[in-house]
C-alpha positions in Angstrom: -30.5 20.4 -104.3 -26.9 21.0 -103.1 -26.5 23.8 -100.8 -23.2 25.1 -99.4 -22.7 25.3 -95.5 -20.5 28.6 -95.6 -18.6 29.7 -92.8 -16.3 32.6 -93.4 -14.6 35.8 -92.6 -12.3 37.3 -90.3 -12.0 40.0 -87.4 -9.6 42.1 -85.8 -6.1 43.5 -86.6 -3.0 42.3 -88.7 -0.5 40.6 -86.6 2.5 39.4 -89.0 1.9 39.5 -92.9 2.8 41.7 -95.6 0.1 41.8 -98.2 1.9 43.9 -100.6 4.8 41.4 -101.2 2.6 38.3 -100.0 5.8 36.9 -98.7 7.8 39.1 -96.2 7.1 39.2 -92.5 6.5 42.8 -91.1 5.4 44.0 -87.7 1.6 44.1 -87.8 -0.1 47.3 -86.8 -3.6 47.7 -85.7 -6.2 49.9 -87.2 -6.5 52.1 -84.3 -2.6 52.6 -84.1 -2.5 53.3 -87.8 -4.9 56.1 -87.1 -3.5 57.4 -84.1 0.4 57.5 -85.7 -0.7 59.0 -89.0 2.0 61.3 -89.5 0.4 63.3 -92.3 -1.9 66.0 -91.5 -4.0 66.4 -94.7 -7.3 67.1 -93.7 -8.4 63.6 -94.2 -8.3 62.6 -90.6 -12.3 62.2 -90.2 -12.1 60.3 -93.5 -9.8 57.9 -92.1 -11.6 57.2 -89.0 -14.8 56.5 -91.0 -12.7 54.2 -93.3 -11.1 52.2 -90.0 -14.8 52.0 -88.6 -16.1 50.3 -91.9 -13.2 47.8 -91.9 -13.9 46.9 -88.2 -17.6 46.8 -88.9 -17.1 44.2 -92.0 -14.9 42.0 -90.0 -16.6 41.7 -86.7 -20.0 41.5 -88.4 -18.4 38.5 -90.6 -17.3 36.9 -87.3 -20.6 37.0 -85.9 -22.2 35.5 -89.1 -19.6 32.6 -88.8 -20.5 31.9 -85.2 -24.1 31.8 -85.9 -23.9 29.8 -89.1 -21.6 27.0 -87.3 -23.8 26.9 -84.2 -27.0 26.4 -86.7 -24.9 23.9 -88.7 -24.5 21.8 -85.4 -28.0 22.0 -84.7 -28.8 20.8 -87.9 -26.8 17.7 -87.2 -28.8 17.0 -84.1 -25.9 18.1 -81.5 -27.2 19.3 -78.2 -26.7 23.0 -77.4 -24.1 22.1 -74.8 -21.9 20.0 -77.7 -22.6 22.7 -80.1 -20.9 25.3 -77.8 -18.0 23.1 -77.2 -17.4 22.9 -81.0 -16.9 26.7 -80.9 -14.1 26.5 -78.6 -11.1 27.3 -80.9 -12.9 30.9 -82.0 -11.8 32.9 -79.0 -8.1 32.1 -79.3 -8.4 32.7 -83.0 -10.1 36.1 -82.6 -7.3 36.8 -80.2 -4.6 36.0 -82.6 -6.5 38.2 -85.3 -6.5 41.2 -83.0 -2.9 41.6 -83.6 -0.7 40.8 -80.1 2.8 42.0 -81.0 4.7 40.1 -78.8 6.0 36.7 -80.6 5.4 34.8 -77.1 1.9 35.7 -77.0 1.0 34.8 -80.6 2.7 31.4 -80.1 0.9 30.8 -77.2 -2.5 31.6 -78.7 -1.6 29.2 -81.6 -0.9 26.2 -79.1 -4.1 27.2 -77.4 -5.8 27.3 -80.7 -4.7 23.8 -81.7 -5.6 22.5 -78.1 -9.1 23.6 -78.1 -9.8 22.7 -81.7 -9.2 19.1 -80.3 -11.5 19.6 -77.5 -14.8 18.7 -79.6 -13.6 15.3 -80.9 -13.5 14.4 -77.1 -17.0 15.1 -76.7 -18.7 14.6 -80.0 -16.2 12.4 -81.7 -16.1 12.5 -85.5 -19.9 13.2 -85.5 -19.9 17.2 -86.0 -18.7 19.5 -89.0 -15.1 19.3 -88.2 -13.6 21.6 -90.8 -10.1 22.8 -89.5 -10.6 26.3 -91.2 -9.4 28.1 -88.0 -6.2 26.2 -88.2 -6.0 27.2 -92.1 -6.7 30.9 -91.2 -4.1 30.8 -88.2 -1.4 29.4 -90.8 -2.0 32.0 -93.4 -2.3 35.0 -90.9 0.5 34.4 -88.1 3.3 33.2 -90.3 5.3 34.7 -93.1 4.4 33.8 -96.6 6.9 31.3 -97.2 6.1 29.5 -94.2 2.2 30.3 -94.4 1.4 28.8 -97.9 3.0 25.7 -97.2 1.2 25.1 -93.8 -1.9 26.0 -95.5 -1.5 23.4 -98.0 -0.4 21.0 -95.2 -3.8 21.7 -93.7 -5.8 21.0 -96.6 -4.0 17.6 -97.1 -4.4 16.6 -93.8 -8.0 17.5 -93.9 -8.8 15.3 -97.0 -6.6 12.3 -95.5 -8.5 12.8 -92.1 -11.8 12.5 -93.8 -11.0 9.5 -95.8 -9.6 8.0 -92.6 -12.8 8.7 -90.7 -14.9 7.2 -93.4 -15.7 9.8 -95.9 -15.7 8.8 -99.5 -13.6 10.4 -102.1 -15.8 13.5 -103.2 -17.1 13.8 -99.3 -13.5 14.1 -98.6 -12.8 16.5 -101.4 -15.9 18.5 -100.2 -14.4 19.1 -96.7 -11.1 20.0 -98.2 -12.7 22.7 -100.4 -14.7 24.3 -97.5 -11.6 24.6 -95.3 -9.8 26.1 -98.1 -12.7 28.3 -99.4 -13.1 29.7 -95.7 -9.6 30.0 -94.9 -9.1 32.0 -98.0 -12.1 34.3 -97.5 -10.9 35.2 -93.8 -7.3 35.6 -95.1 -8.6 37.8 -97.9 -10.6 40.4 -95.6 -7.6 40.2 -93.3 -5.1 41.0 -95.7 -7.3 43.8 -97.2 -7.7 45.1 -93.5 -3.7 45.2 -93.1 -3.4 47.3 -96.4 -6.1 49.8 -95.4 -4.4 50.3 -91.7 -0.9 50.6 -93.5 -2.0 52.8 -96.1 -4.2 55.0 -93.9 -1.2 55.6 -91.6 1.7 56.1 -94.3 -0.5 57.9 -96.8 2.0 60.7 -96.8 5.2 58.5 -97.1 5.0 58.7 -100.9 4.7 62.3 -100.9 7.5 62.6 -98.8 9.6 60.2 -100.7 8.7 61.6 -104.1 9.5 65.3 -102.4 13.2 64.1 -101.7 13.6 62.5 -105.2 12.3 65.7 -106.8 14.8 67.9 -104.9 17.7 65.4 -106.0 16.8 65.6 -109.4 15.7 69.4 -109.7 19.2 70.1 -107.8 21.0 68.2 -110.4 19.5 70.0 -113.4 20.0 73.4 -111.5 23.6 72.4 -111.0 24.0 71.1 -114.8 22.0 74.1 -116.3 22.5 77.1 -114.0 25.7 76.0 -112.1 27.9 75.5 -115.1 27.4 79.0 -116.1 28.1 80.5 -112.6 31.3 78.2 -112.5 32.6 79.3 -115.8 31.8 82.9 -115.0 33.9 82.4 -111.6 36.5 81.2 -113.7 36.3 84.0 -116.3 36.4 86.8 -113.4 39.3 85.0 -111.7 41.6 85.5 -115.0 40.2 88.9 -115.5 41.0 90.7 -112.2 44.8 91.1 -112.7 44.8 91.2 -116.7 45.4 94.3 -118.7 43.0 96.8 -119.4 42.2 95.6 -122.9 42.1 92.0 -121.8 39.8 93.2 -119.2 37.4 94.7 -121.6 37.4 91.6 -123.5 36.8 89.2 -120.8 34.2 91.4 -119.1 32.2 91.4 -122.1 32.4 87.7 -122.4 31.7 87.6 -118.6 28.3 89.7 -119.2 27.2 87.7 -121.8 27.7 84.4 -119.8 25.5 86.2 -117.0 22.9 87.0 -119.6 22.8 83.5 -120.9 22.4 82.2 -117.3 19.4 84.7 -116.7 17.7 83.5 -119.9 18.4 79.8 -118.9 16.9 80.6 -115.2 13.8 82.1 -116.6 13.4 79.2 -119.2 13.8 76.7 -116.4 11.6 78.3 -114.1 8.8 78.5 -116.8 9.5 74.9 -117.3 9.0 74.2 -113.3 5.6 75.9 -113.5 4.3 72.9 -115.5 2.7 70.3 -113.1 3.7 66.7 -113.2 2.0 64.4 -115.7 -0.9 62.5 -114.2 -0.3 59.0 -113.1 -1.7 56.0 -114.8 -5.0 54.6 -113.3 -4.8 52.3 -110.2 -6.1 48.8 -110.6 -7.7 46.8 -107.5 -5.2 45.3 -105.2 -3.6 41.8 -106.2 -4.7 40.5 -103.0 -8.5 41.6 -103.6 -8.5 39.8 -106.9 -6.7 36.8 -106.1 -8.8 36.1 -103.0 -12.2 36.8 -104.8 -11.0 34.3 -107.7 -10.0 31.9 -105.1 -13.4 32.0 -103.4 -15.3 31.9 -106.6 -13.3 28.9 -107.8 -13.7 27.1 -104.5 -17.3 27.8 -104.1 -18.0 26.8 -107.8 -16.2 23.4 -107.5 -18.0 22.9 -104.2 -21.4 23.2 -105.8 -20.3 21.0 -108.8 -18.8 18.1 -106.4 -22.0 18.7 -104.2 -24.5 18.4 -107.3 -22.9 15.2 -108.3 -23.1 13.7 -104.7 -26.7 14.6 -104.2 -28.1 13.9 -107.6 -25.8 11.3 -109.1 -26.1 12.8 -112.9 -22.6 13.7 -113.8 -23.8 14.4 -117.4 -25.5 17.7 -116.0 -21.7 19.1 -115.7 -22.0 19.8 -119.1 -24.4 22.5 -118.3 -23.1 23.7 -115.2 -19.4 23.9 -115.8 -19.7 26.3 -118.9 -22.4 28.5 -117.0 -19.9 28.7 -114.0 -17.1 29.4 -116.0 -18.8 32.3 -117.9 -19.9 33.9 -114.8 -16.5 33.6 -113.2 -15.1 35.3 -116.3 -17.7 38.2 -116.1 -16.9 38.6 -112.4 -13.2 38.4 -112.7 -12.2 39.9 -116.0 -14.7 42.4 -117.0 -14.4 45.9 -115.7 -16.7 47.1 -113.0 -19.7 48.5 -114.5 -23.5 48.2 -114.8 -23.1 45.9 -117.7 -20.8 43.5 -115.7 -23.9 43.5 -112.9 -26.5 42.9 -115.6 -24.7 40.0 -117.4 -23.5 38.4 -114.3 -27.3 38.4 -113.0 -28.3 36.8 -116.3 -25.8 34.1 -115.8 -26.5 33.1 -112.3 -30.3 34.1 -112.3 -31.8 32.7 -115.5 -30.2 29.0 -115.3 -31.4 28.7 -111.7 -35.1 30.0 -112.0 -36.8 28.6 -113.8 -34.6 25.9 -115.5 -33.5 24.8 -111.9 -37.0 23.3 -111.6 -36.7 21.3 -114.5 -32.8 20.3 -114.2 -32.4 20.2 -110.5 -28.6 20.7 -110.6 -28.9 24.2 -112.2 -30.7 25.3 -108.8 -27.4 24.8 -107.4 -26.3 27.9 -109.3 -28.2 30.0 -107.0 -25.8 29.5 -104.2 -23.3 31.7 -106.2 -25.9 34.6 -106.2 -24.0 36.2 -103.0 -21.4 37.0 -105.9 -24.0 38.9 -107.6 -25.4 40.5 -104.3 -21.8 41.7 -103.6 -22.0 43.7 -107.1 -25.5 45.1 -106.4 -24.8 46.6 -103.1 -21.8 48.1 -104.3 -22.7 49.4 -107.7 -26.0 50.7 -106.8 -27.4 52.7 -104.2 -30.3 52.0 -101.4 -33.0 51.3 -101.7 -32.8 49.8 -105.0 -30.0 47.9 -104.1 -31.7 46.5 -101.1 -34.7 45.8 -103.0 -33.1 43.8 -105.5 -31.3 41.7 -103.0 -34.5 41.3 -100.9 -36.2 39.8 -103.9 -33.5 37.6 -104.9 -33.3 36.0 -101.3 -37.0 35.7 -101.6 -36.7 33.6 -104.7 -34.0 31.6 -103.0 -36.3 30.5 -100.1 -38.3 28.7 -102.6 -35.4 26.2 -103.3 -35.8 25.0 -99.8 -39.2 23.4 -100.9 -38.1 22.2 -104.3 -36.2 20.3 -105.7 -35.5 18.0 -102.6 -33.8 17.3 -100.3 -36.0 19.3 -98.0 -34.1 20.8 -95.1 -35.4 21.4 -91.2 -35.8 24.6 -89.8 -32.1 24.8 -88.5 -30.9 23.7 -91.8 -33.0 26.7 -93.4 -31.5 28.9 -91.2 -28.1 28.1 -91.6 -28.4 28.2 -95.5 -29.6 31.7 -95.1 -26.7 32.7 -93.0 -24.6 31.2 -95.3 -26.0 33.3 -98.1 -25.7 36.1 -95.9 -21.9 35.5 -95.0 -21.0 34.9 -98.5 -22.8 38.1 -99.6 -21.1 40.0 -96.9 -17.7 38.6 -97.8 -18.1 39.7 -101.6 -19.4 42.8 -100.7 -16.5 43.4 -98.1 -13.9 42.4 -100.7 -15.1 44.7 -103.0 -15.5 47.6 -100.8 -12.3 47.1 -99.1 -10.6 46.8 -102.7 -12.3 49.9 -103.5 -10.9 51.4 -100.1 -7.4 50.5 -100.9 -7.5 52.2 -104.5 -8.7 55.2 -102.8 -6.0 55.3 -100.0 -3.4 54.5 -103.0 -4.8 57.4 -105.0 -4.9 59.5 -101.9 -1.3 58.5 -101.6 -0.5 59.5 -105.2 -2.4 62.6 -105.2 -0.4 63.9 -102.1 2.8 62.9 -104.0 1.6 65.0 -107.0 0.7 67.8 -104.8 3.9 68.0 -103.1 5.7 67.9 -106.4 3.6 70.7 -107.8 4.4 72.5 -104.8 8.0 71.8 -105.0 8.3 72.5 -108.7 6.4 76.0 -107.9 8.7 76.7 -105.2 12.0 76.2 -107.3 10.3 78.3 -110.0 9.4 81.0 -107.6 13.0 81.0 -105.9 14.8 80.8 -109.3 12.7 84.0 -110.2 12.9 85.7 -107.0 16.5 85.0 -105.8 18.8 83.9 -108.7 17.2 86.6 -111.2 18.0 89.1 -108.7 21.6 88.1 -107.9 22.4 87.7 -111.5 20.9 90.9 -112.5 23.3 92.4 -110.2 26.1 90.8 -111.7 25.3 92.0 -115.0 24.7 95.3 -113.8 28.1 95.8 -112.1 30.0 94.3 -114.9 28.5 96.6 -117.3 29.1 99.3 -114.7 32.9 98.1 -114.8 32.9 98.2 -118.7 31.9 101.8 -118.4 34.2 102.9 -115.8 37.3 101.4 -117.5 37.9 104.6 -119.6 36.5 107.2 -116.9 37.6 105.6 -113.7 40.1 102.8 -114.0 40.7 102.5 -110.3 37.1 102.1 -109.3 36.5 100.0 -112.2 39.1 97.5 -110.5 37.5 97.9 -107.2 34.2 97.0 -108.8 35.6 94.2 -110.7 37.0 92.6 -107.5 33.6 92.4 -106.0 32.0 90.5 -108.9 33.6 87.1 -107.8 31.5 87.6 -104.2 28.5 88.1 -106.0 28.7 85.1 -108.0 29.5 83.0 -105.0 26.6 84.3 -103.3 24.5 83.3 -106.5 26.0 79.7 -106.2 25.1 79.6 -102.5 21.3 80.8 -103.3 21.3 78.1 -106.2 22.0 75.3 -103.7 19.6 76.7 -101.2 16.9 76.6 -103.8 17.8 72.9 -104.5 17.7 72.1 -101.1 14.7 74.3 -100.0 16.8 76.3 -97.5 16.4 79.6 -98.7 16.4 82.4 -96.3 16.5 86.1 -96.9 17.5 88.9 -94.4 15.9 92.3 -94.6 19.5 93.8 -93.7 21.3 92.1 -96.5 18.5 92.9 -99.1 18.8 96.6 -98.3 22.6 96.6 -98.6 22.4 94.8 -101.8 19.4 97.2 -103.1 21.8 100.0 -102.4 24.7 98.4 -104.2 22.3 97.4 -107.4 20.8 100.5 -107.7 24.0 102.2 -107.6 25.4 99.8 -110.0 22.8 100.8 -112.4 23.3 104.5 -111.9 20.3 105.1 -110.0 20.4 107.3 -106.9 19.3 105.5 -103.7 18.1 106.8 -100.5 17.1 104.1 -97.9 15.5 105.3 -94.6 14.8 102.5 -91.9 12.5 103.6 -88.8 11.8 100.1 -87.3 13.7 97.8 -84.9 14.0 94.0 -85.3 11.1 92.4 -86.9 9.7 88.9 -86.6 11.5 86.4 -88.8 8.5 85.8 -91.3 8.2 89.3 -91.6 11.6 90.3 -92.0 11.9 87.3 -94.8 8.6 88.4 -96.5 9.5 92.2 -96.6 12.9 91.5 -98.0 11.7 89.1 -100.7 9.3 92.0 -101.6 12.3 94.5 -101.7 14.2 92.3 -103.6 11.5 92.0 -106.4 10.6 95.5 -106.5 14.5 96.5 -106.8 14.8 94.2 -109.6 11.7 95.9 -111.2 13.0 99.4 -111.0 16.0 98.5 -112.7 14.7 96.2 -115.5 11.6 98.1 -116.1 12.2 101.8 -115.7 14.7 104.8 -116.7 14.9 105.7 -113.2 17.3 108.3 -112.0 16.2 108.0 -108.3 15.0 105.7 -106.0 13.5 106.4 -102.4 13.0 103.0 -100.0 11.5 103.5 -96.7 10.4 101.1 -94.3 8.2 102.6 -91.3 5.7 101.5 -88.9 2.1 102.0 -89.6 -0.1 100.9 -86.7 -0.2 97.2 -86.3 1.9 96.7 -89.4 5.2 97.7 -91.0 5.0 99.4 -94.5 7.7 99.1 -97.2 7.5 101.9 -99.8 9.8 102.2 -103.1 9.4 105.2 -105.2 11.2 105.9 -108.2 11.0 108.1 -111.0 11.3 107.3 -114.9 8.3 104.8 -114.9 7.8 103.7 -118.5 3.9 102.8 -117.8 1.0 105.1 -117.7 -1.1 104.8 -114.6 -2.5 101.1 -113.9 -4.0 99.2 -111.3 -2.3 97.1 -108.9 0.0 94.7 -110.7 -1.3 91.3 -111.4 0.7 88.0 -110.3 3.2 86.6 -112.3 2.8 83.1 -113.5 3.2 80.4 -110.5 2.7 83.2 -107.8 5.9 85.1 -109.2 6.0 88.8 -109.1 5.2 91.5 -106.3 1.2 90.4 -106.0 2.0 86.7 -105.7 5.0 87.5 -103.1 2.5 89.7 -100.8 0.0 87.0 -101.0 2.3 84.1 -100.3 3.5 85.8 -97.3 0.2 87.3 -95.8 0.6 90.7 -96.8 -1.1 93.5 -98.8 0.6 95.3 -101.7 -0.6 98.3 -104.1 1.4 99.6 -106.6 1.0 102.0 -109.6 2.2 105.3 -111.3 1.9 108.6 -110.1 2.2 112.0 -111.3 5.5 113.4 -112.9 6.6 110.0 -114.1 6.7 108.3 -110.8 5.9 104.9 -109.7 5.2 104.0 -105.9 5.0 100.7 -104.4 3.5 100.1 -101.0 3.6 96.4 -99.2 2.4 96.3 -95.4 2.8 93.3 -93.1 1.2 92.6 -89.8 4.1 93.2 -87.3 2.8 91.0 -84.7 3.2 93.4 -83.0 5.9 95.5 -84.5 9.0 96.1 -82.4 9.8 99.7 -82.9 12.9 101.3 -81.4 12.4 105.3 -80.8 15.5 106.0 -82.8 16.2 108.7 -85.5 15.7 107.7 -88.9 18.9 106.1 -90.4 19.8 107.4 -94.1 22.1 105.8 -96.4 24.4 108.6 -98.4 23.3 109.6 -101.4 
């Protein structure tokens, strides 16, 4: 029976290879550096560490298996231990090269040393050793940019076949040597490329979220400027034409301006409601292309190796009519079917049943057992221990029986080499699937972070539209209505109020830009003045008392936001004639109290948060405060919000009251 002498895998960290584009050169990063330089604190650092440990474990374990297999193969060929060790001379520079040195001169030096050390065993053992130039193939793929690497890789393969025939190999043996070189080189490159992906994705898992956030802000900003900004700019033009017009013209244009404000308010509320809807779920992520291509290439190389070997050993080409269809069917199941138990069972039947018991009848069928590692890889990834280990162990025990029949019977070193070959290919198959799954997981993490960032951004915009622009435009509408009423009774004051309207609209435009660019900032002092103006425009007598000094910025902003929302509710949801606003110290907290008459609702519990966290309770929760509100006796409504002052900086000054 034909048995494959496998040597495969890689170690270390990426030097120069862009596995996403499979062609461009990028500065390599080590797995350790990828974790240390991770710019995103998303709570996944422990998971990232375990992922990096998994990648390193796979690569270093595979390297150890390769070295053991090459040593056993050399002993099987009858080489002395000293000569066998000399044949391993190229491994140290290869390991150093895969460990990712960043300086070009160092990499070039390692490449030169690798080539020189590969020639040393020829001076000691001549051509009487397994001189597969797979280290050169690996160095070509992992050290150069794609447009250079693949031609070099092909050149190594062509040189392998030509050198084999020059050394006396027949055509089939030269092809076999080339297949082994290609197989081992592709296996190592596949694990290597996936390790690059894992390190890069783990290091940059937040980059996509930041990029999508910038794009979303630009998109939302454009929408807001188109939908809301157009109304505000039209309103500014209308007010500019109204200020110096005749009274009848002023009345007509004020009516149009107030209607424009009301329409803008309706658009803002509709837009805010739309932004509370989460973005759609992205399409499922497929396994990375490099993993699928590597697995396909390794399977094709291994299958062709078994088919060529069976013809070389048993000299019965007609058996290819049996082995080729079975091999193609197994490849289709492995590479084309979706990962599932059904795929695993079907692959096990296609690879297991022909080998046993039919492999004892048609010896060439026993060679299919050399492809069992692909089945083992599925078992180890799709099933949990101990079941997966029991199935794999039982299959390996059956594989050992082929050492004794059909012939030829290997020696003890050969048996060990075959078992190590199976272990290498199993580990590689398992590693490709696991690393592929890990890349998919990291891609999904990137997309989840991006989607979460988009959801937060849309919620923020919706909240700011509700909290900021609604208040400002409500103030414009109230002042416009006040101007309409004053035109008949107090024209001079009406003109004064009308002259102040453009400033309010410009403030709303500025707030619109701040919402779009996430630069919203509120000042308690400004909001107190605005609250007094809005209440006064609505015909509500306001009394404001402040007994605190400067507050910490976060407390000042939070209290300003709650005050703005509270005043908006007083104007919109009550028939108040008076409103009392007080800000006082209360132990380690600062207390905001808003009391108004004309409450329209009967006594209720604390108000529920609005959609998406809008509303008073949502404001308090977002800013770490406490809020309670409800109707009181005599048709009054009271709202009390408290925030930790950290500590409050209270000045011993008398209460400052605004004129009633």
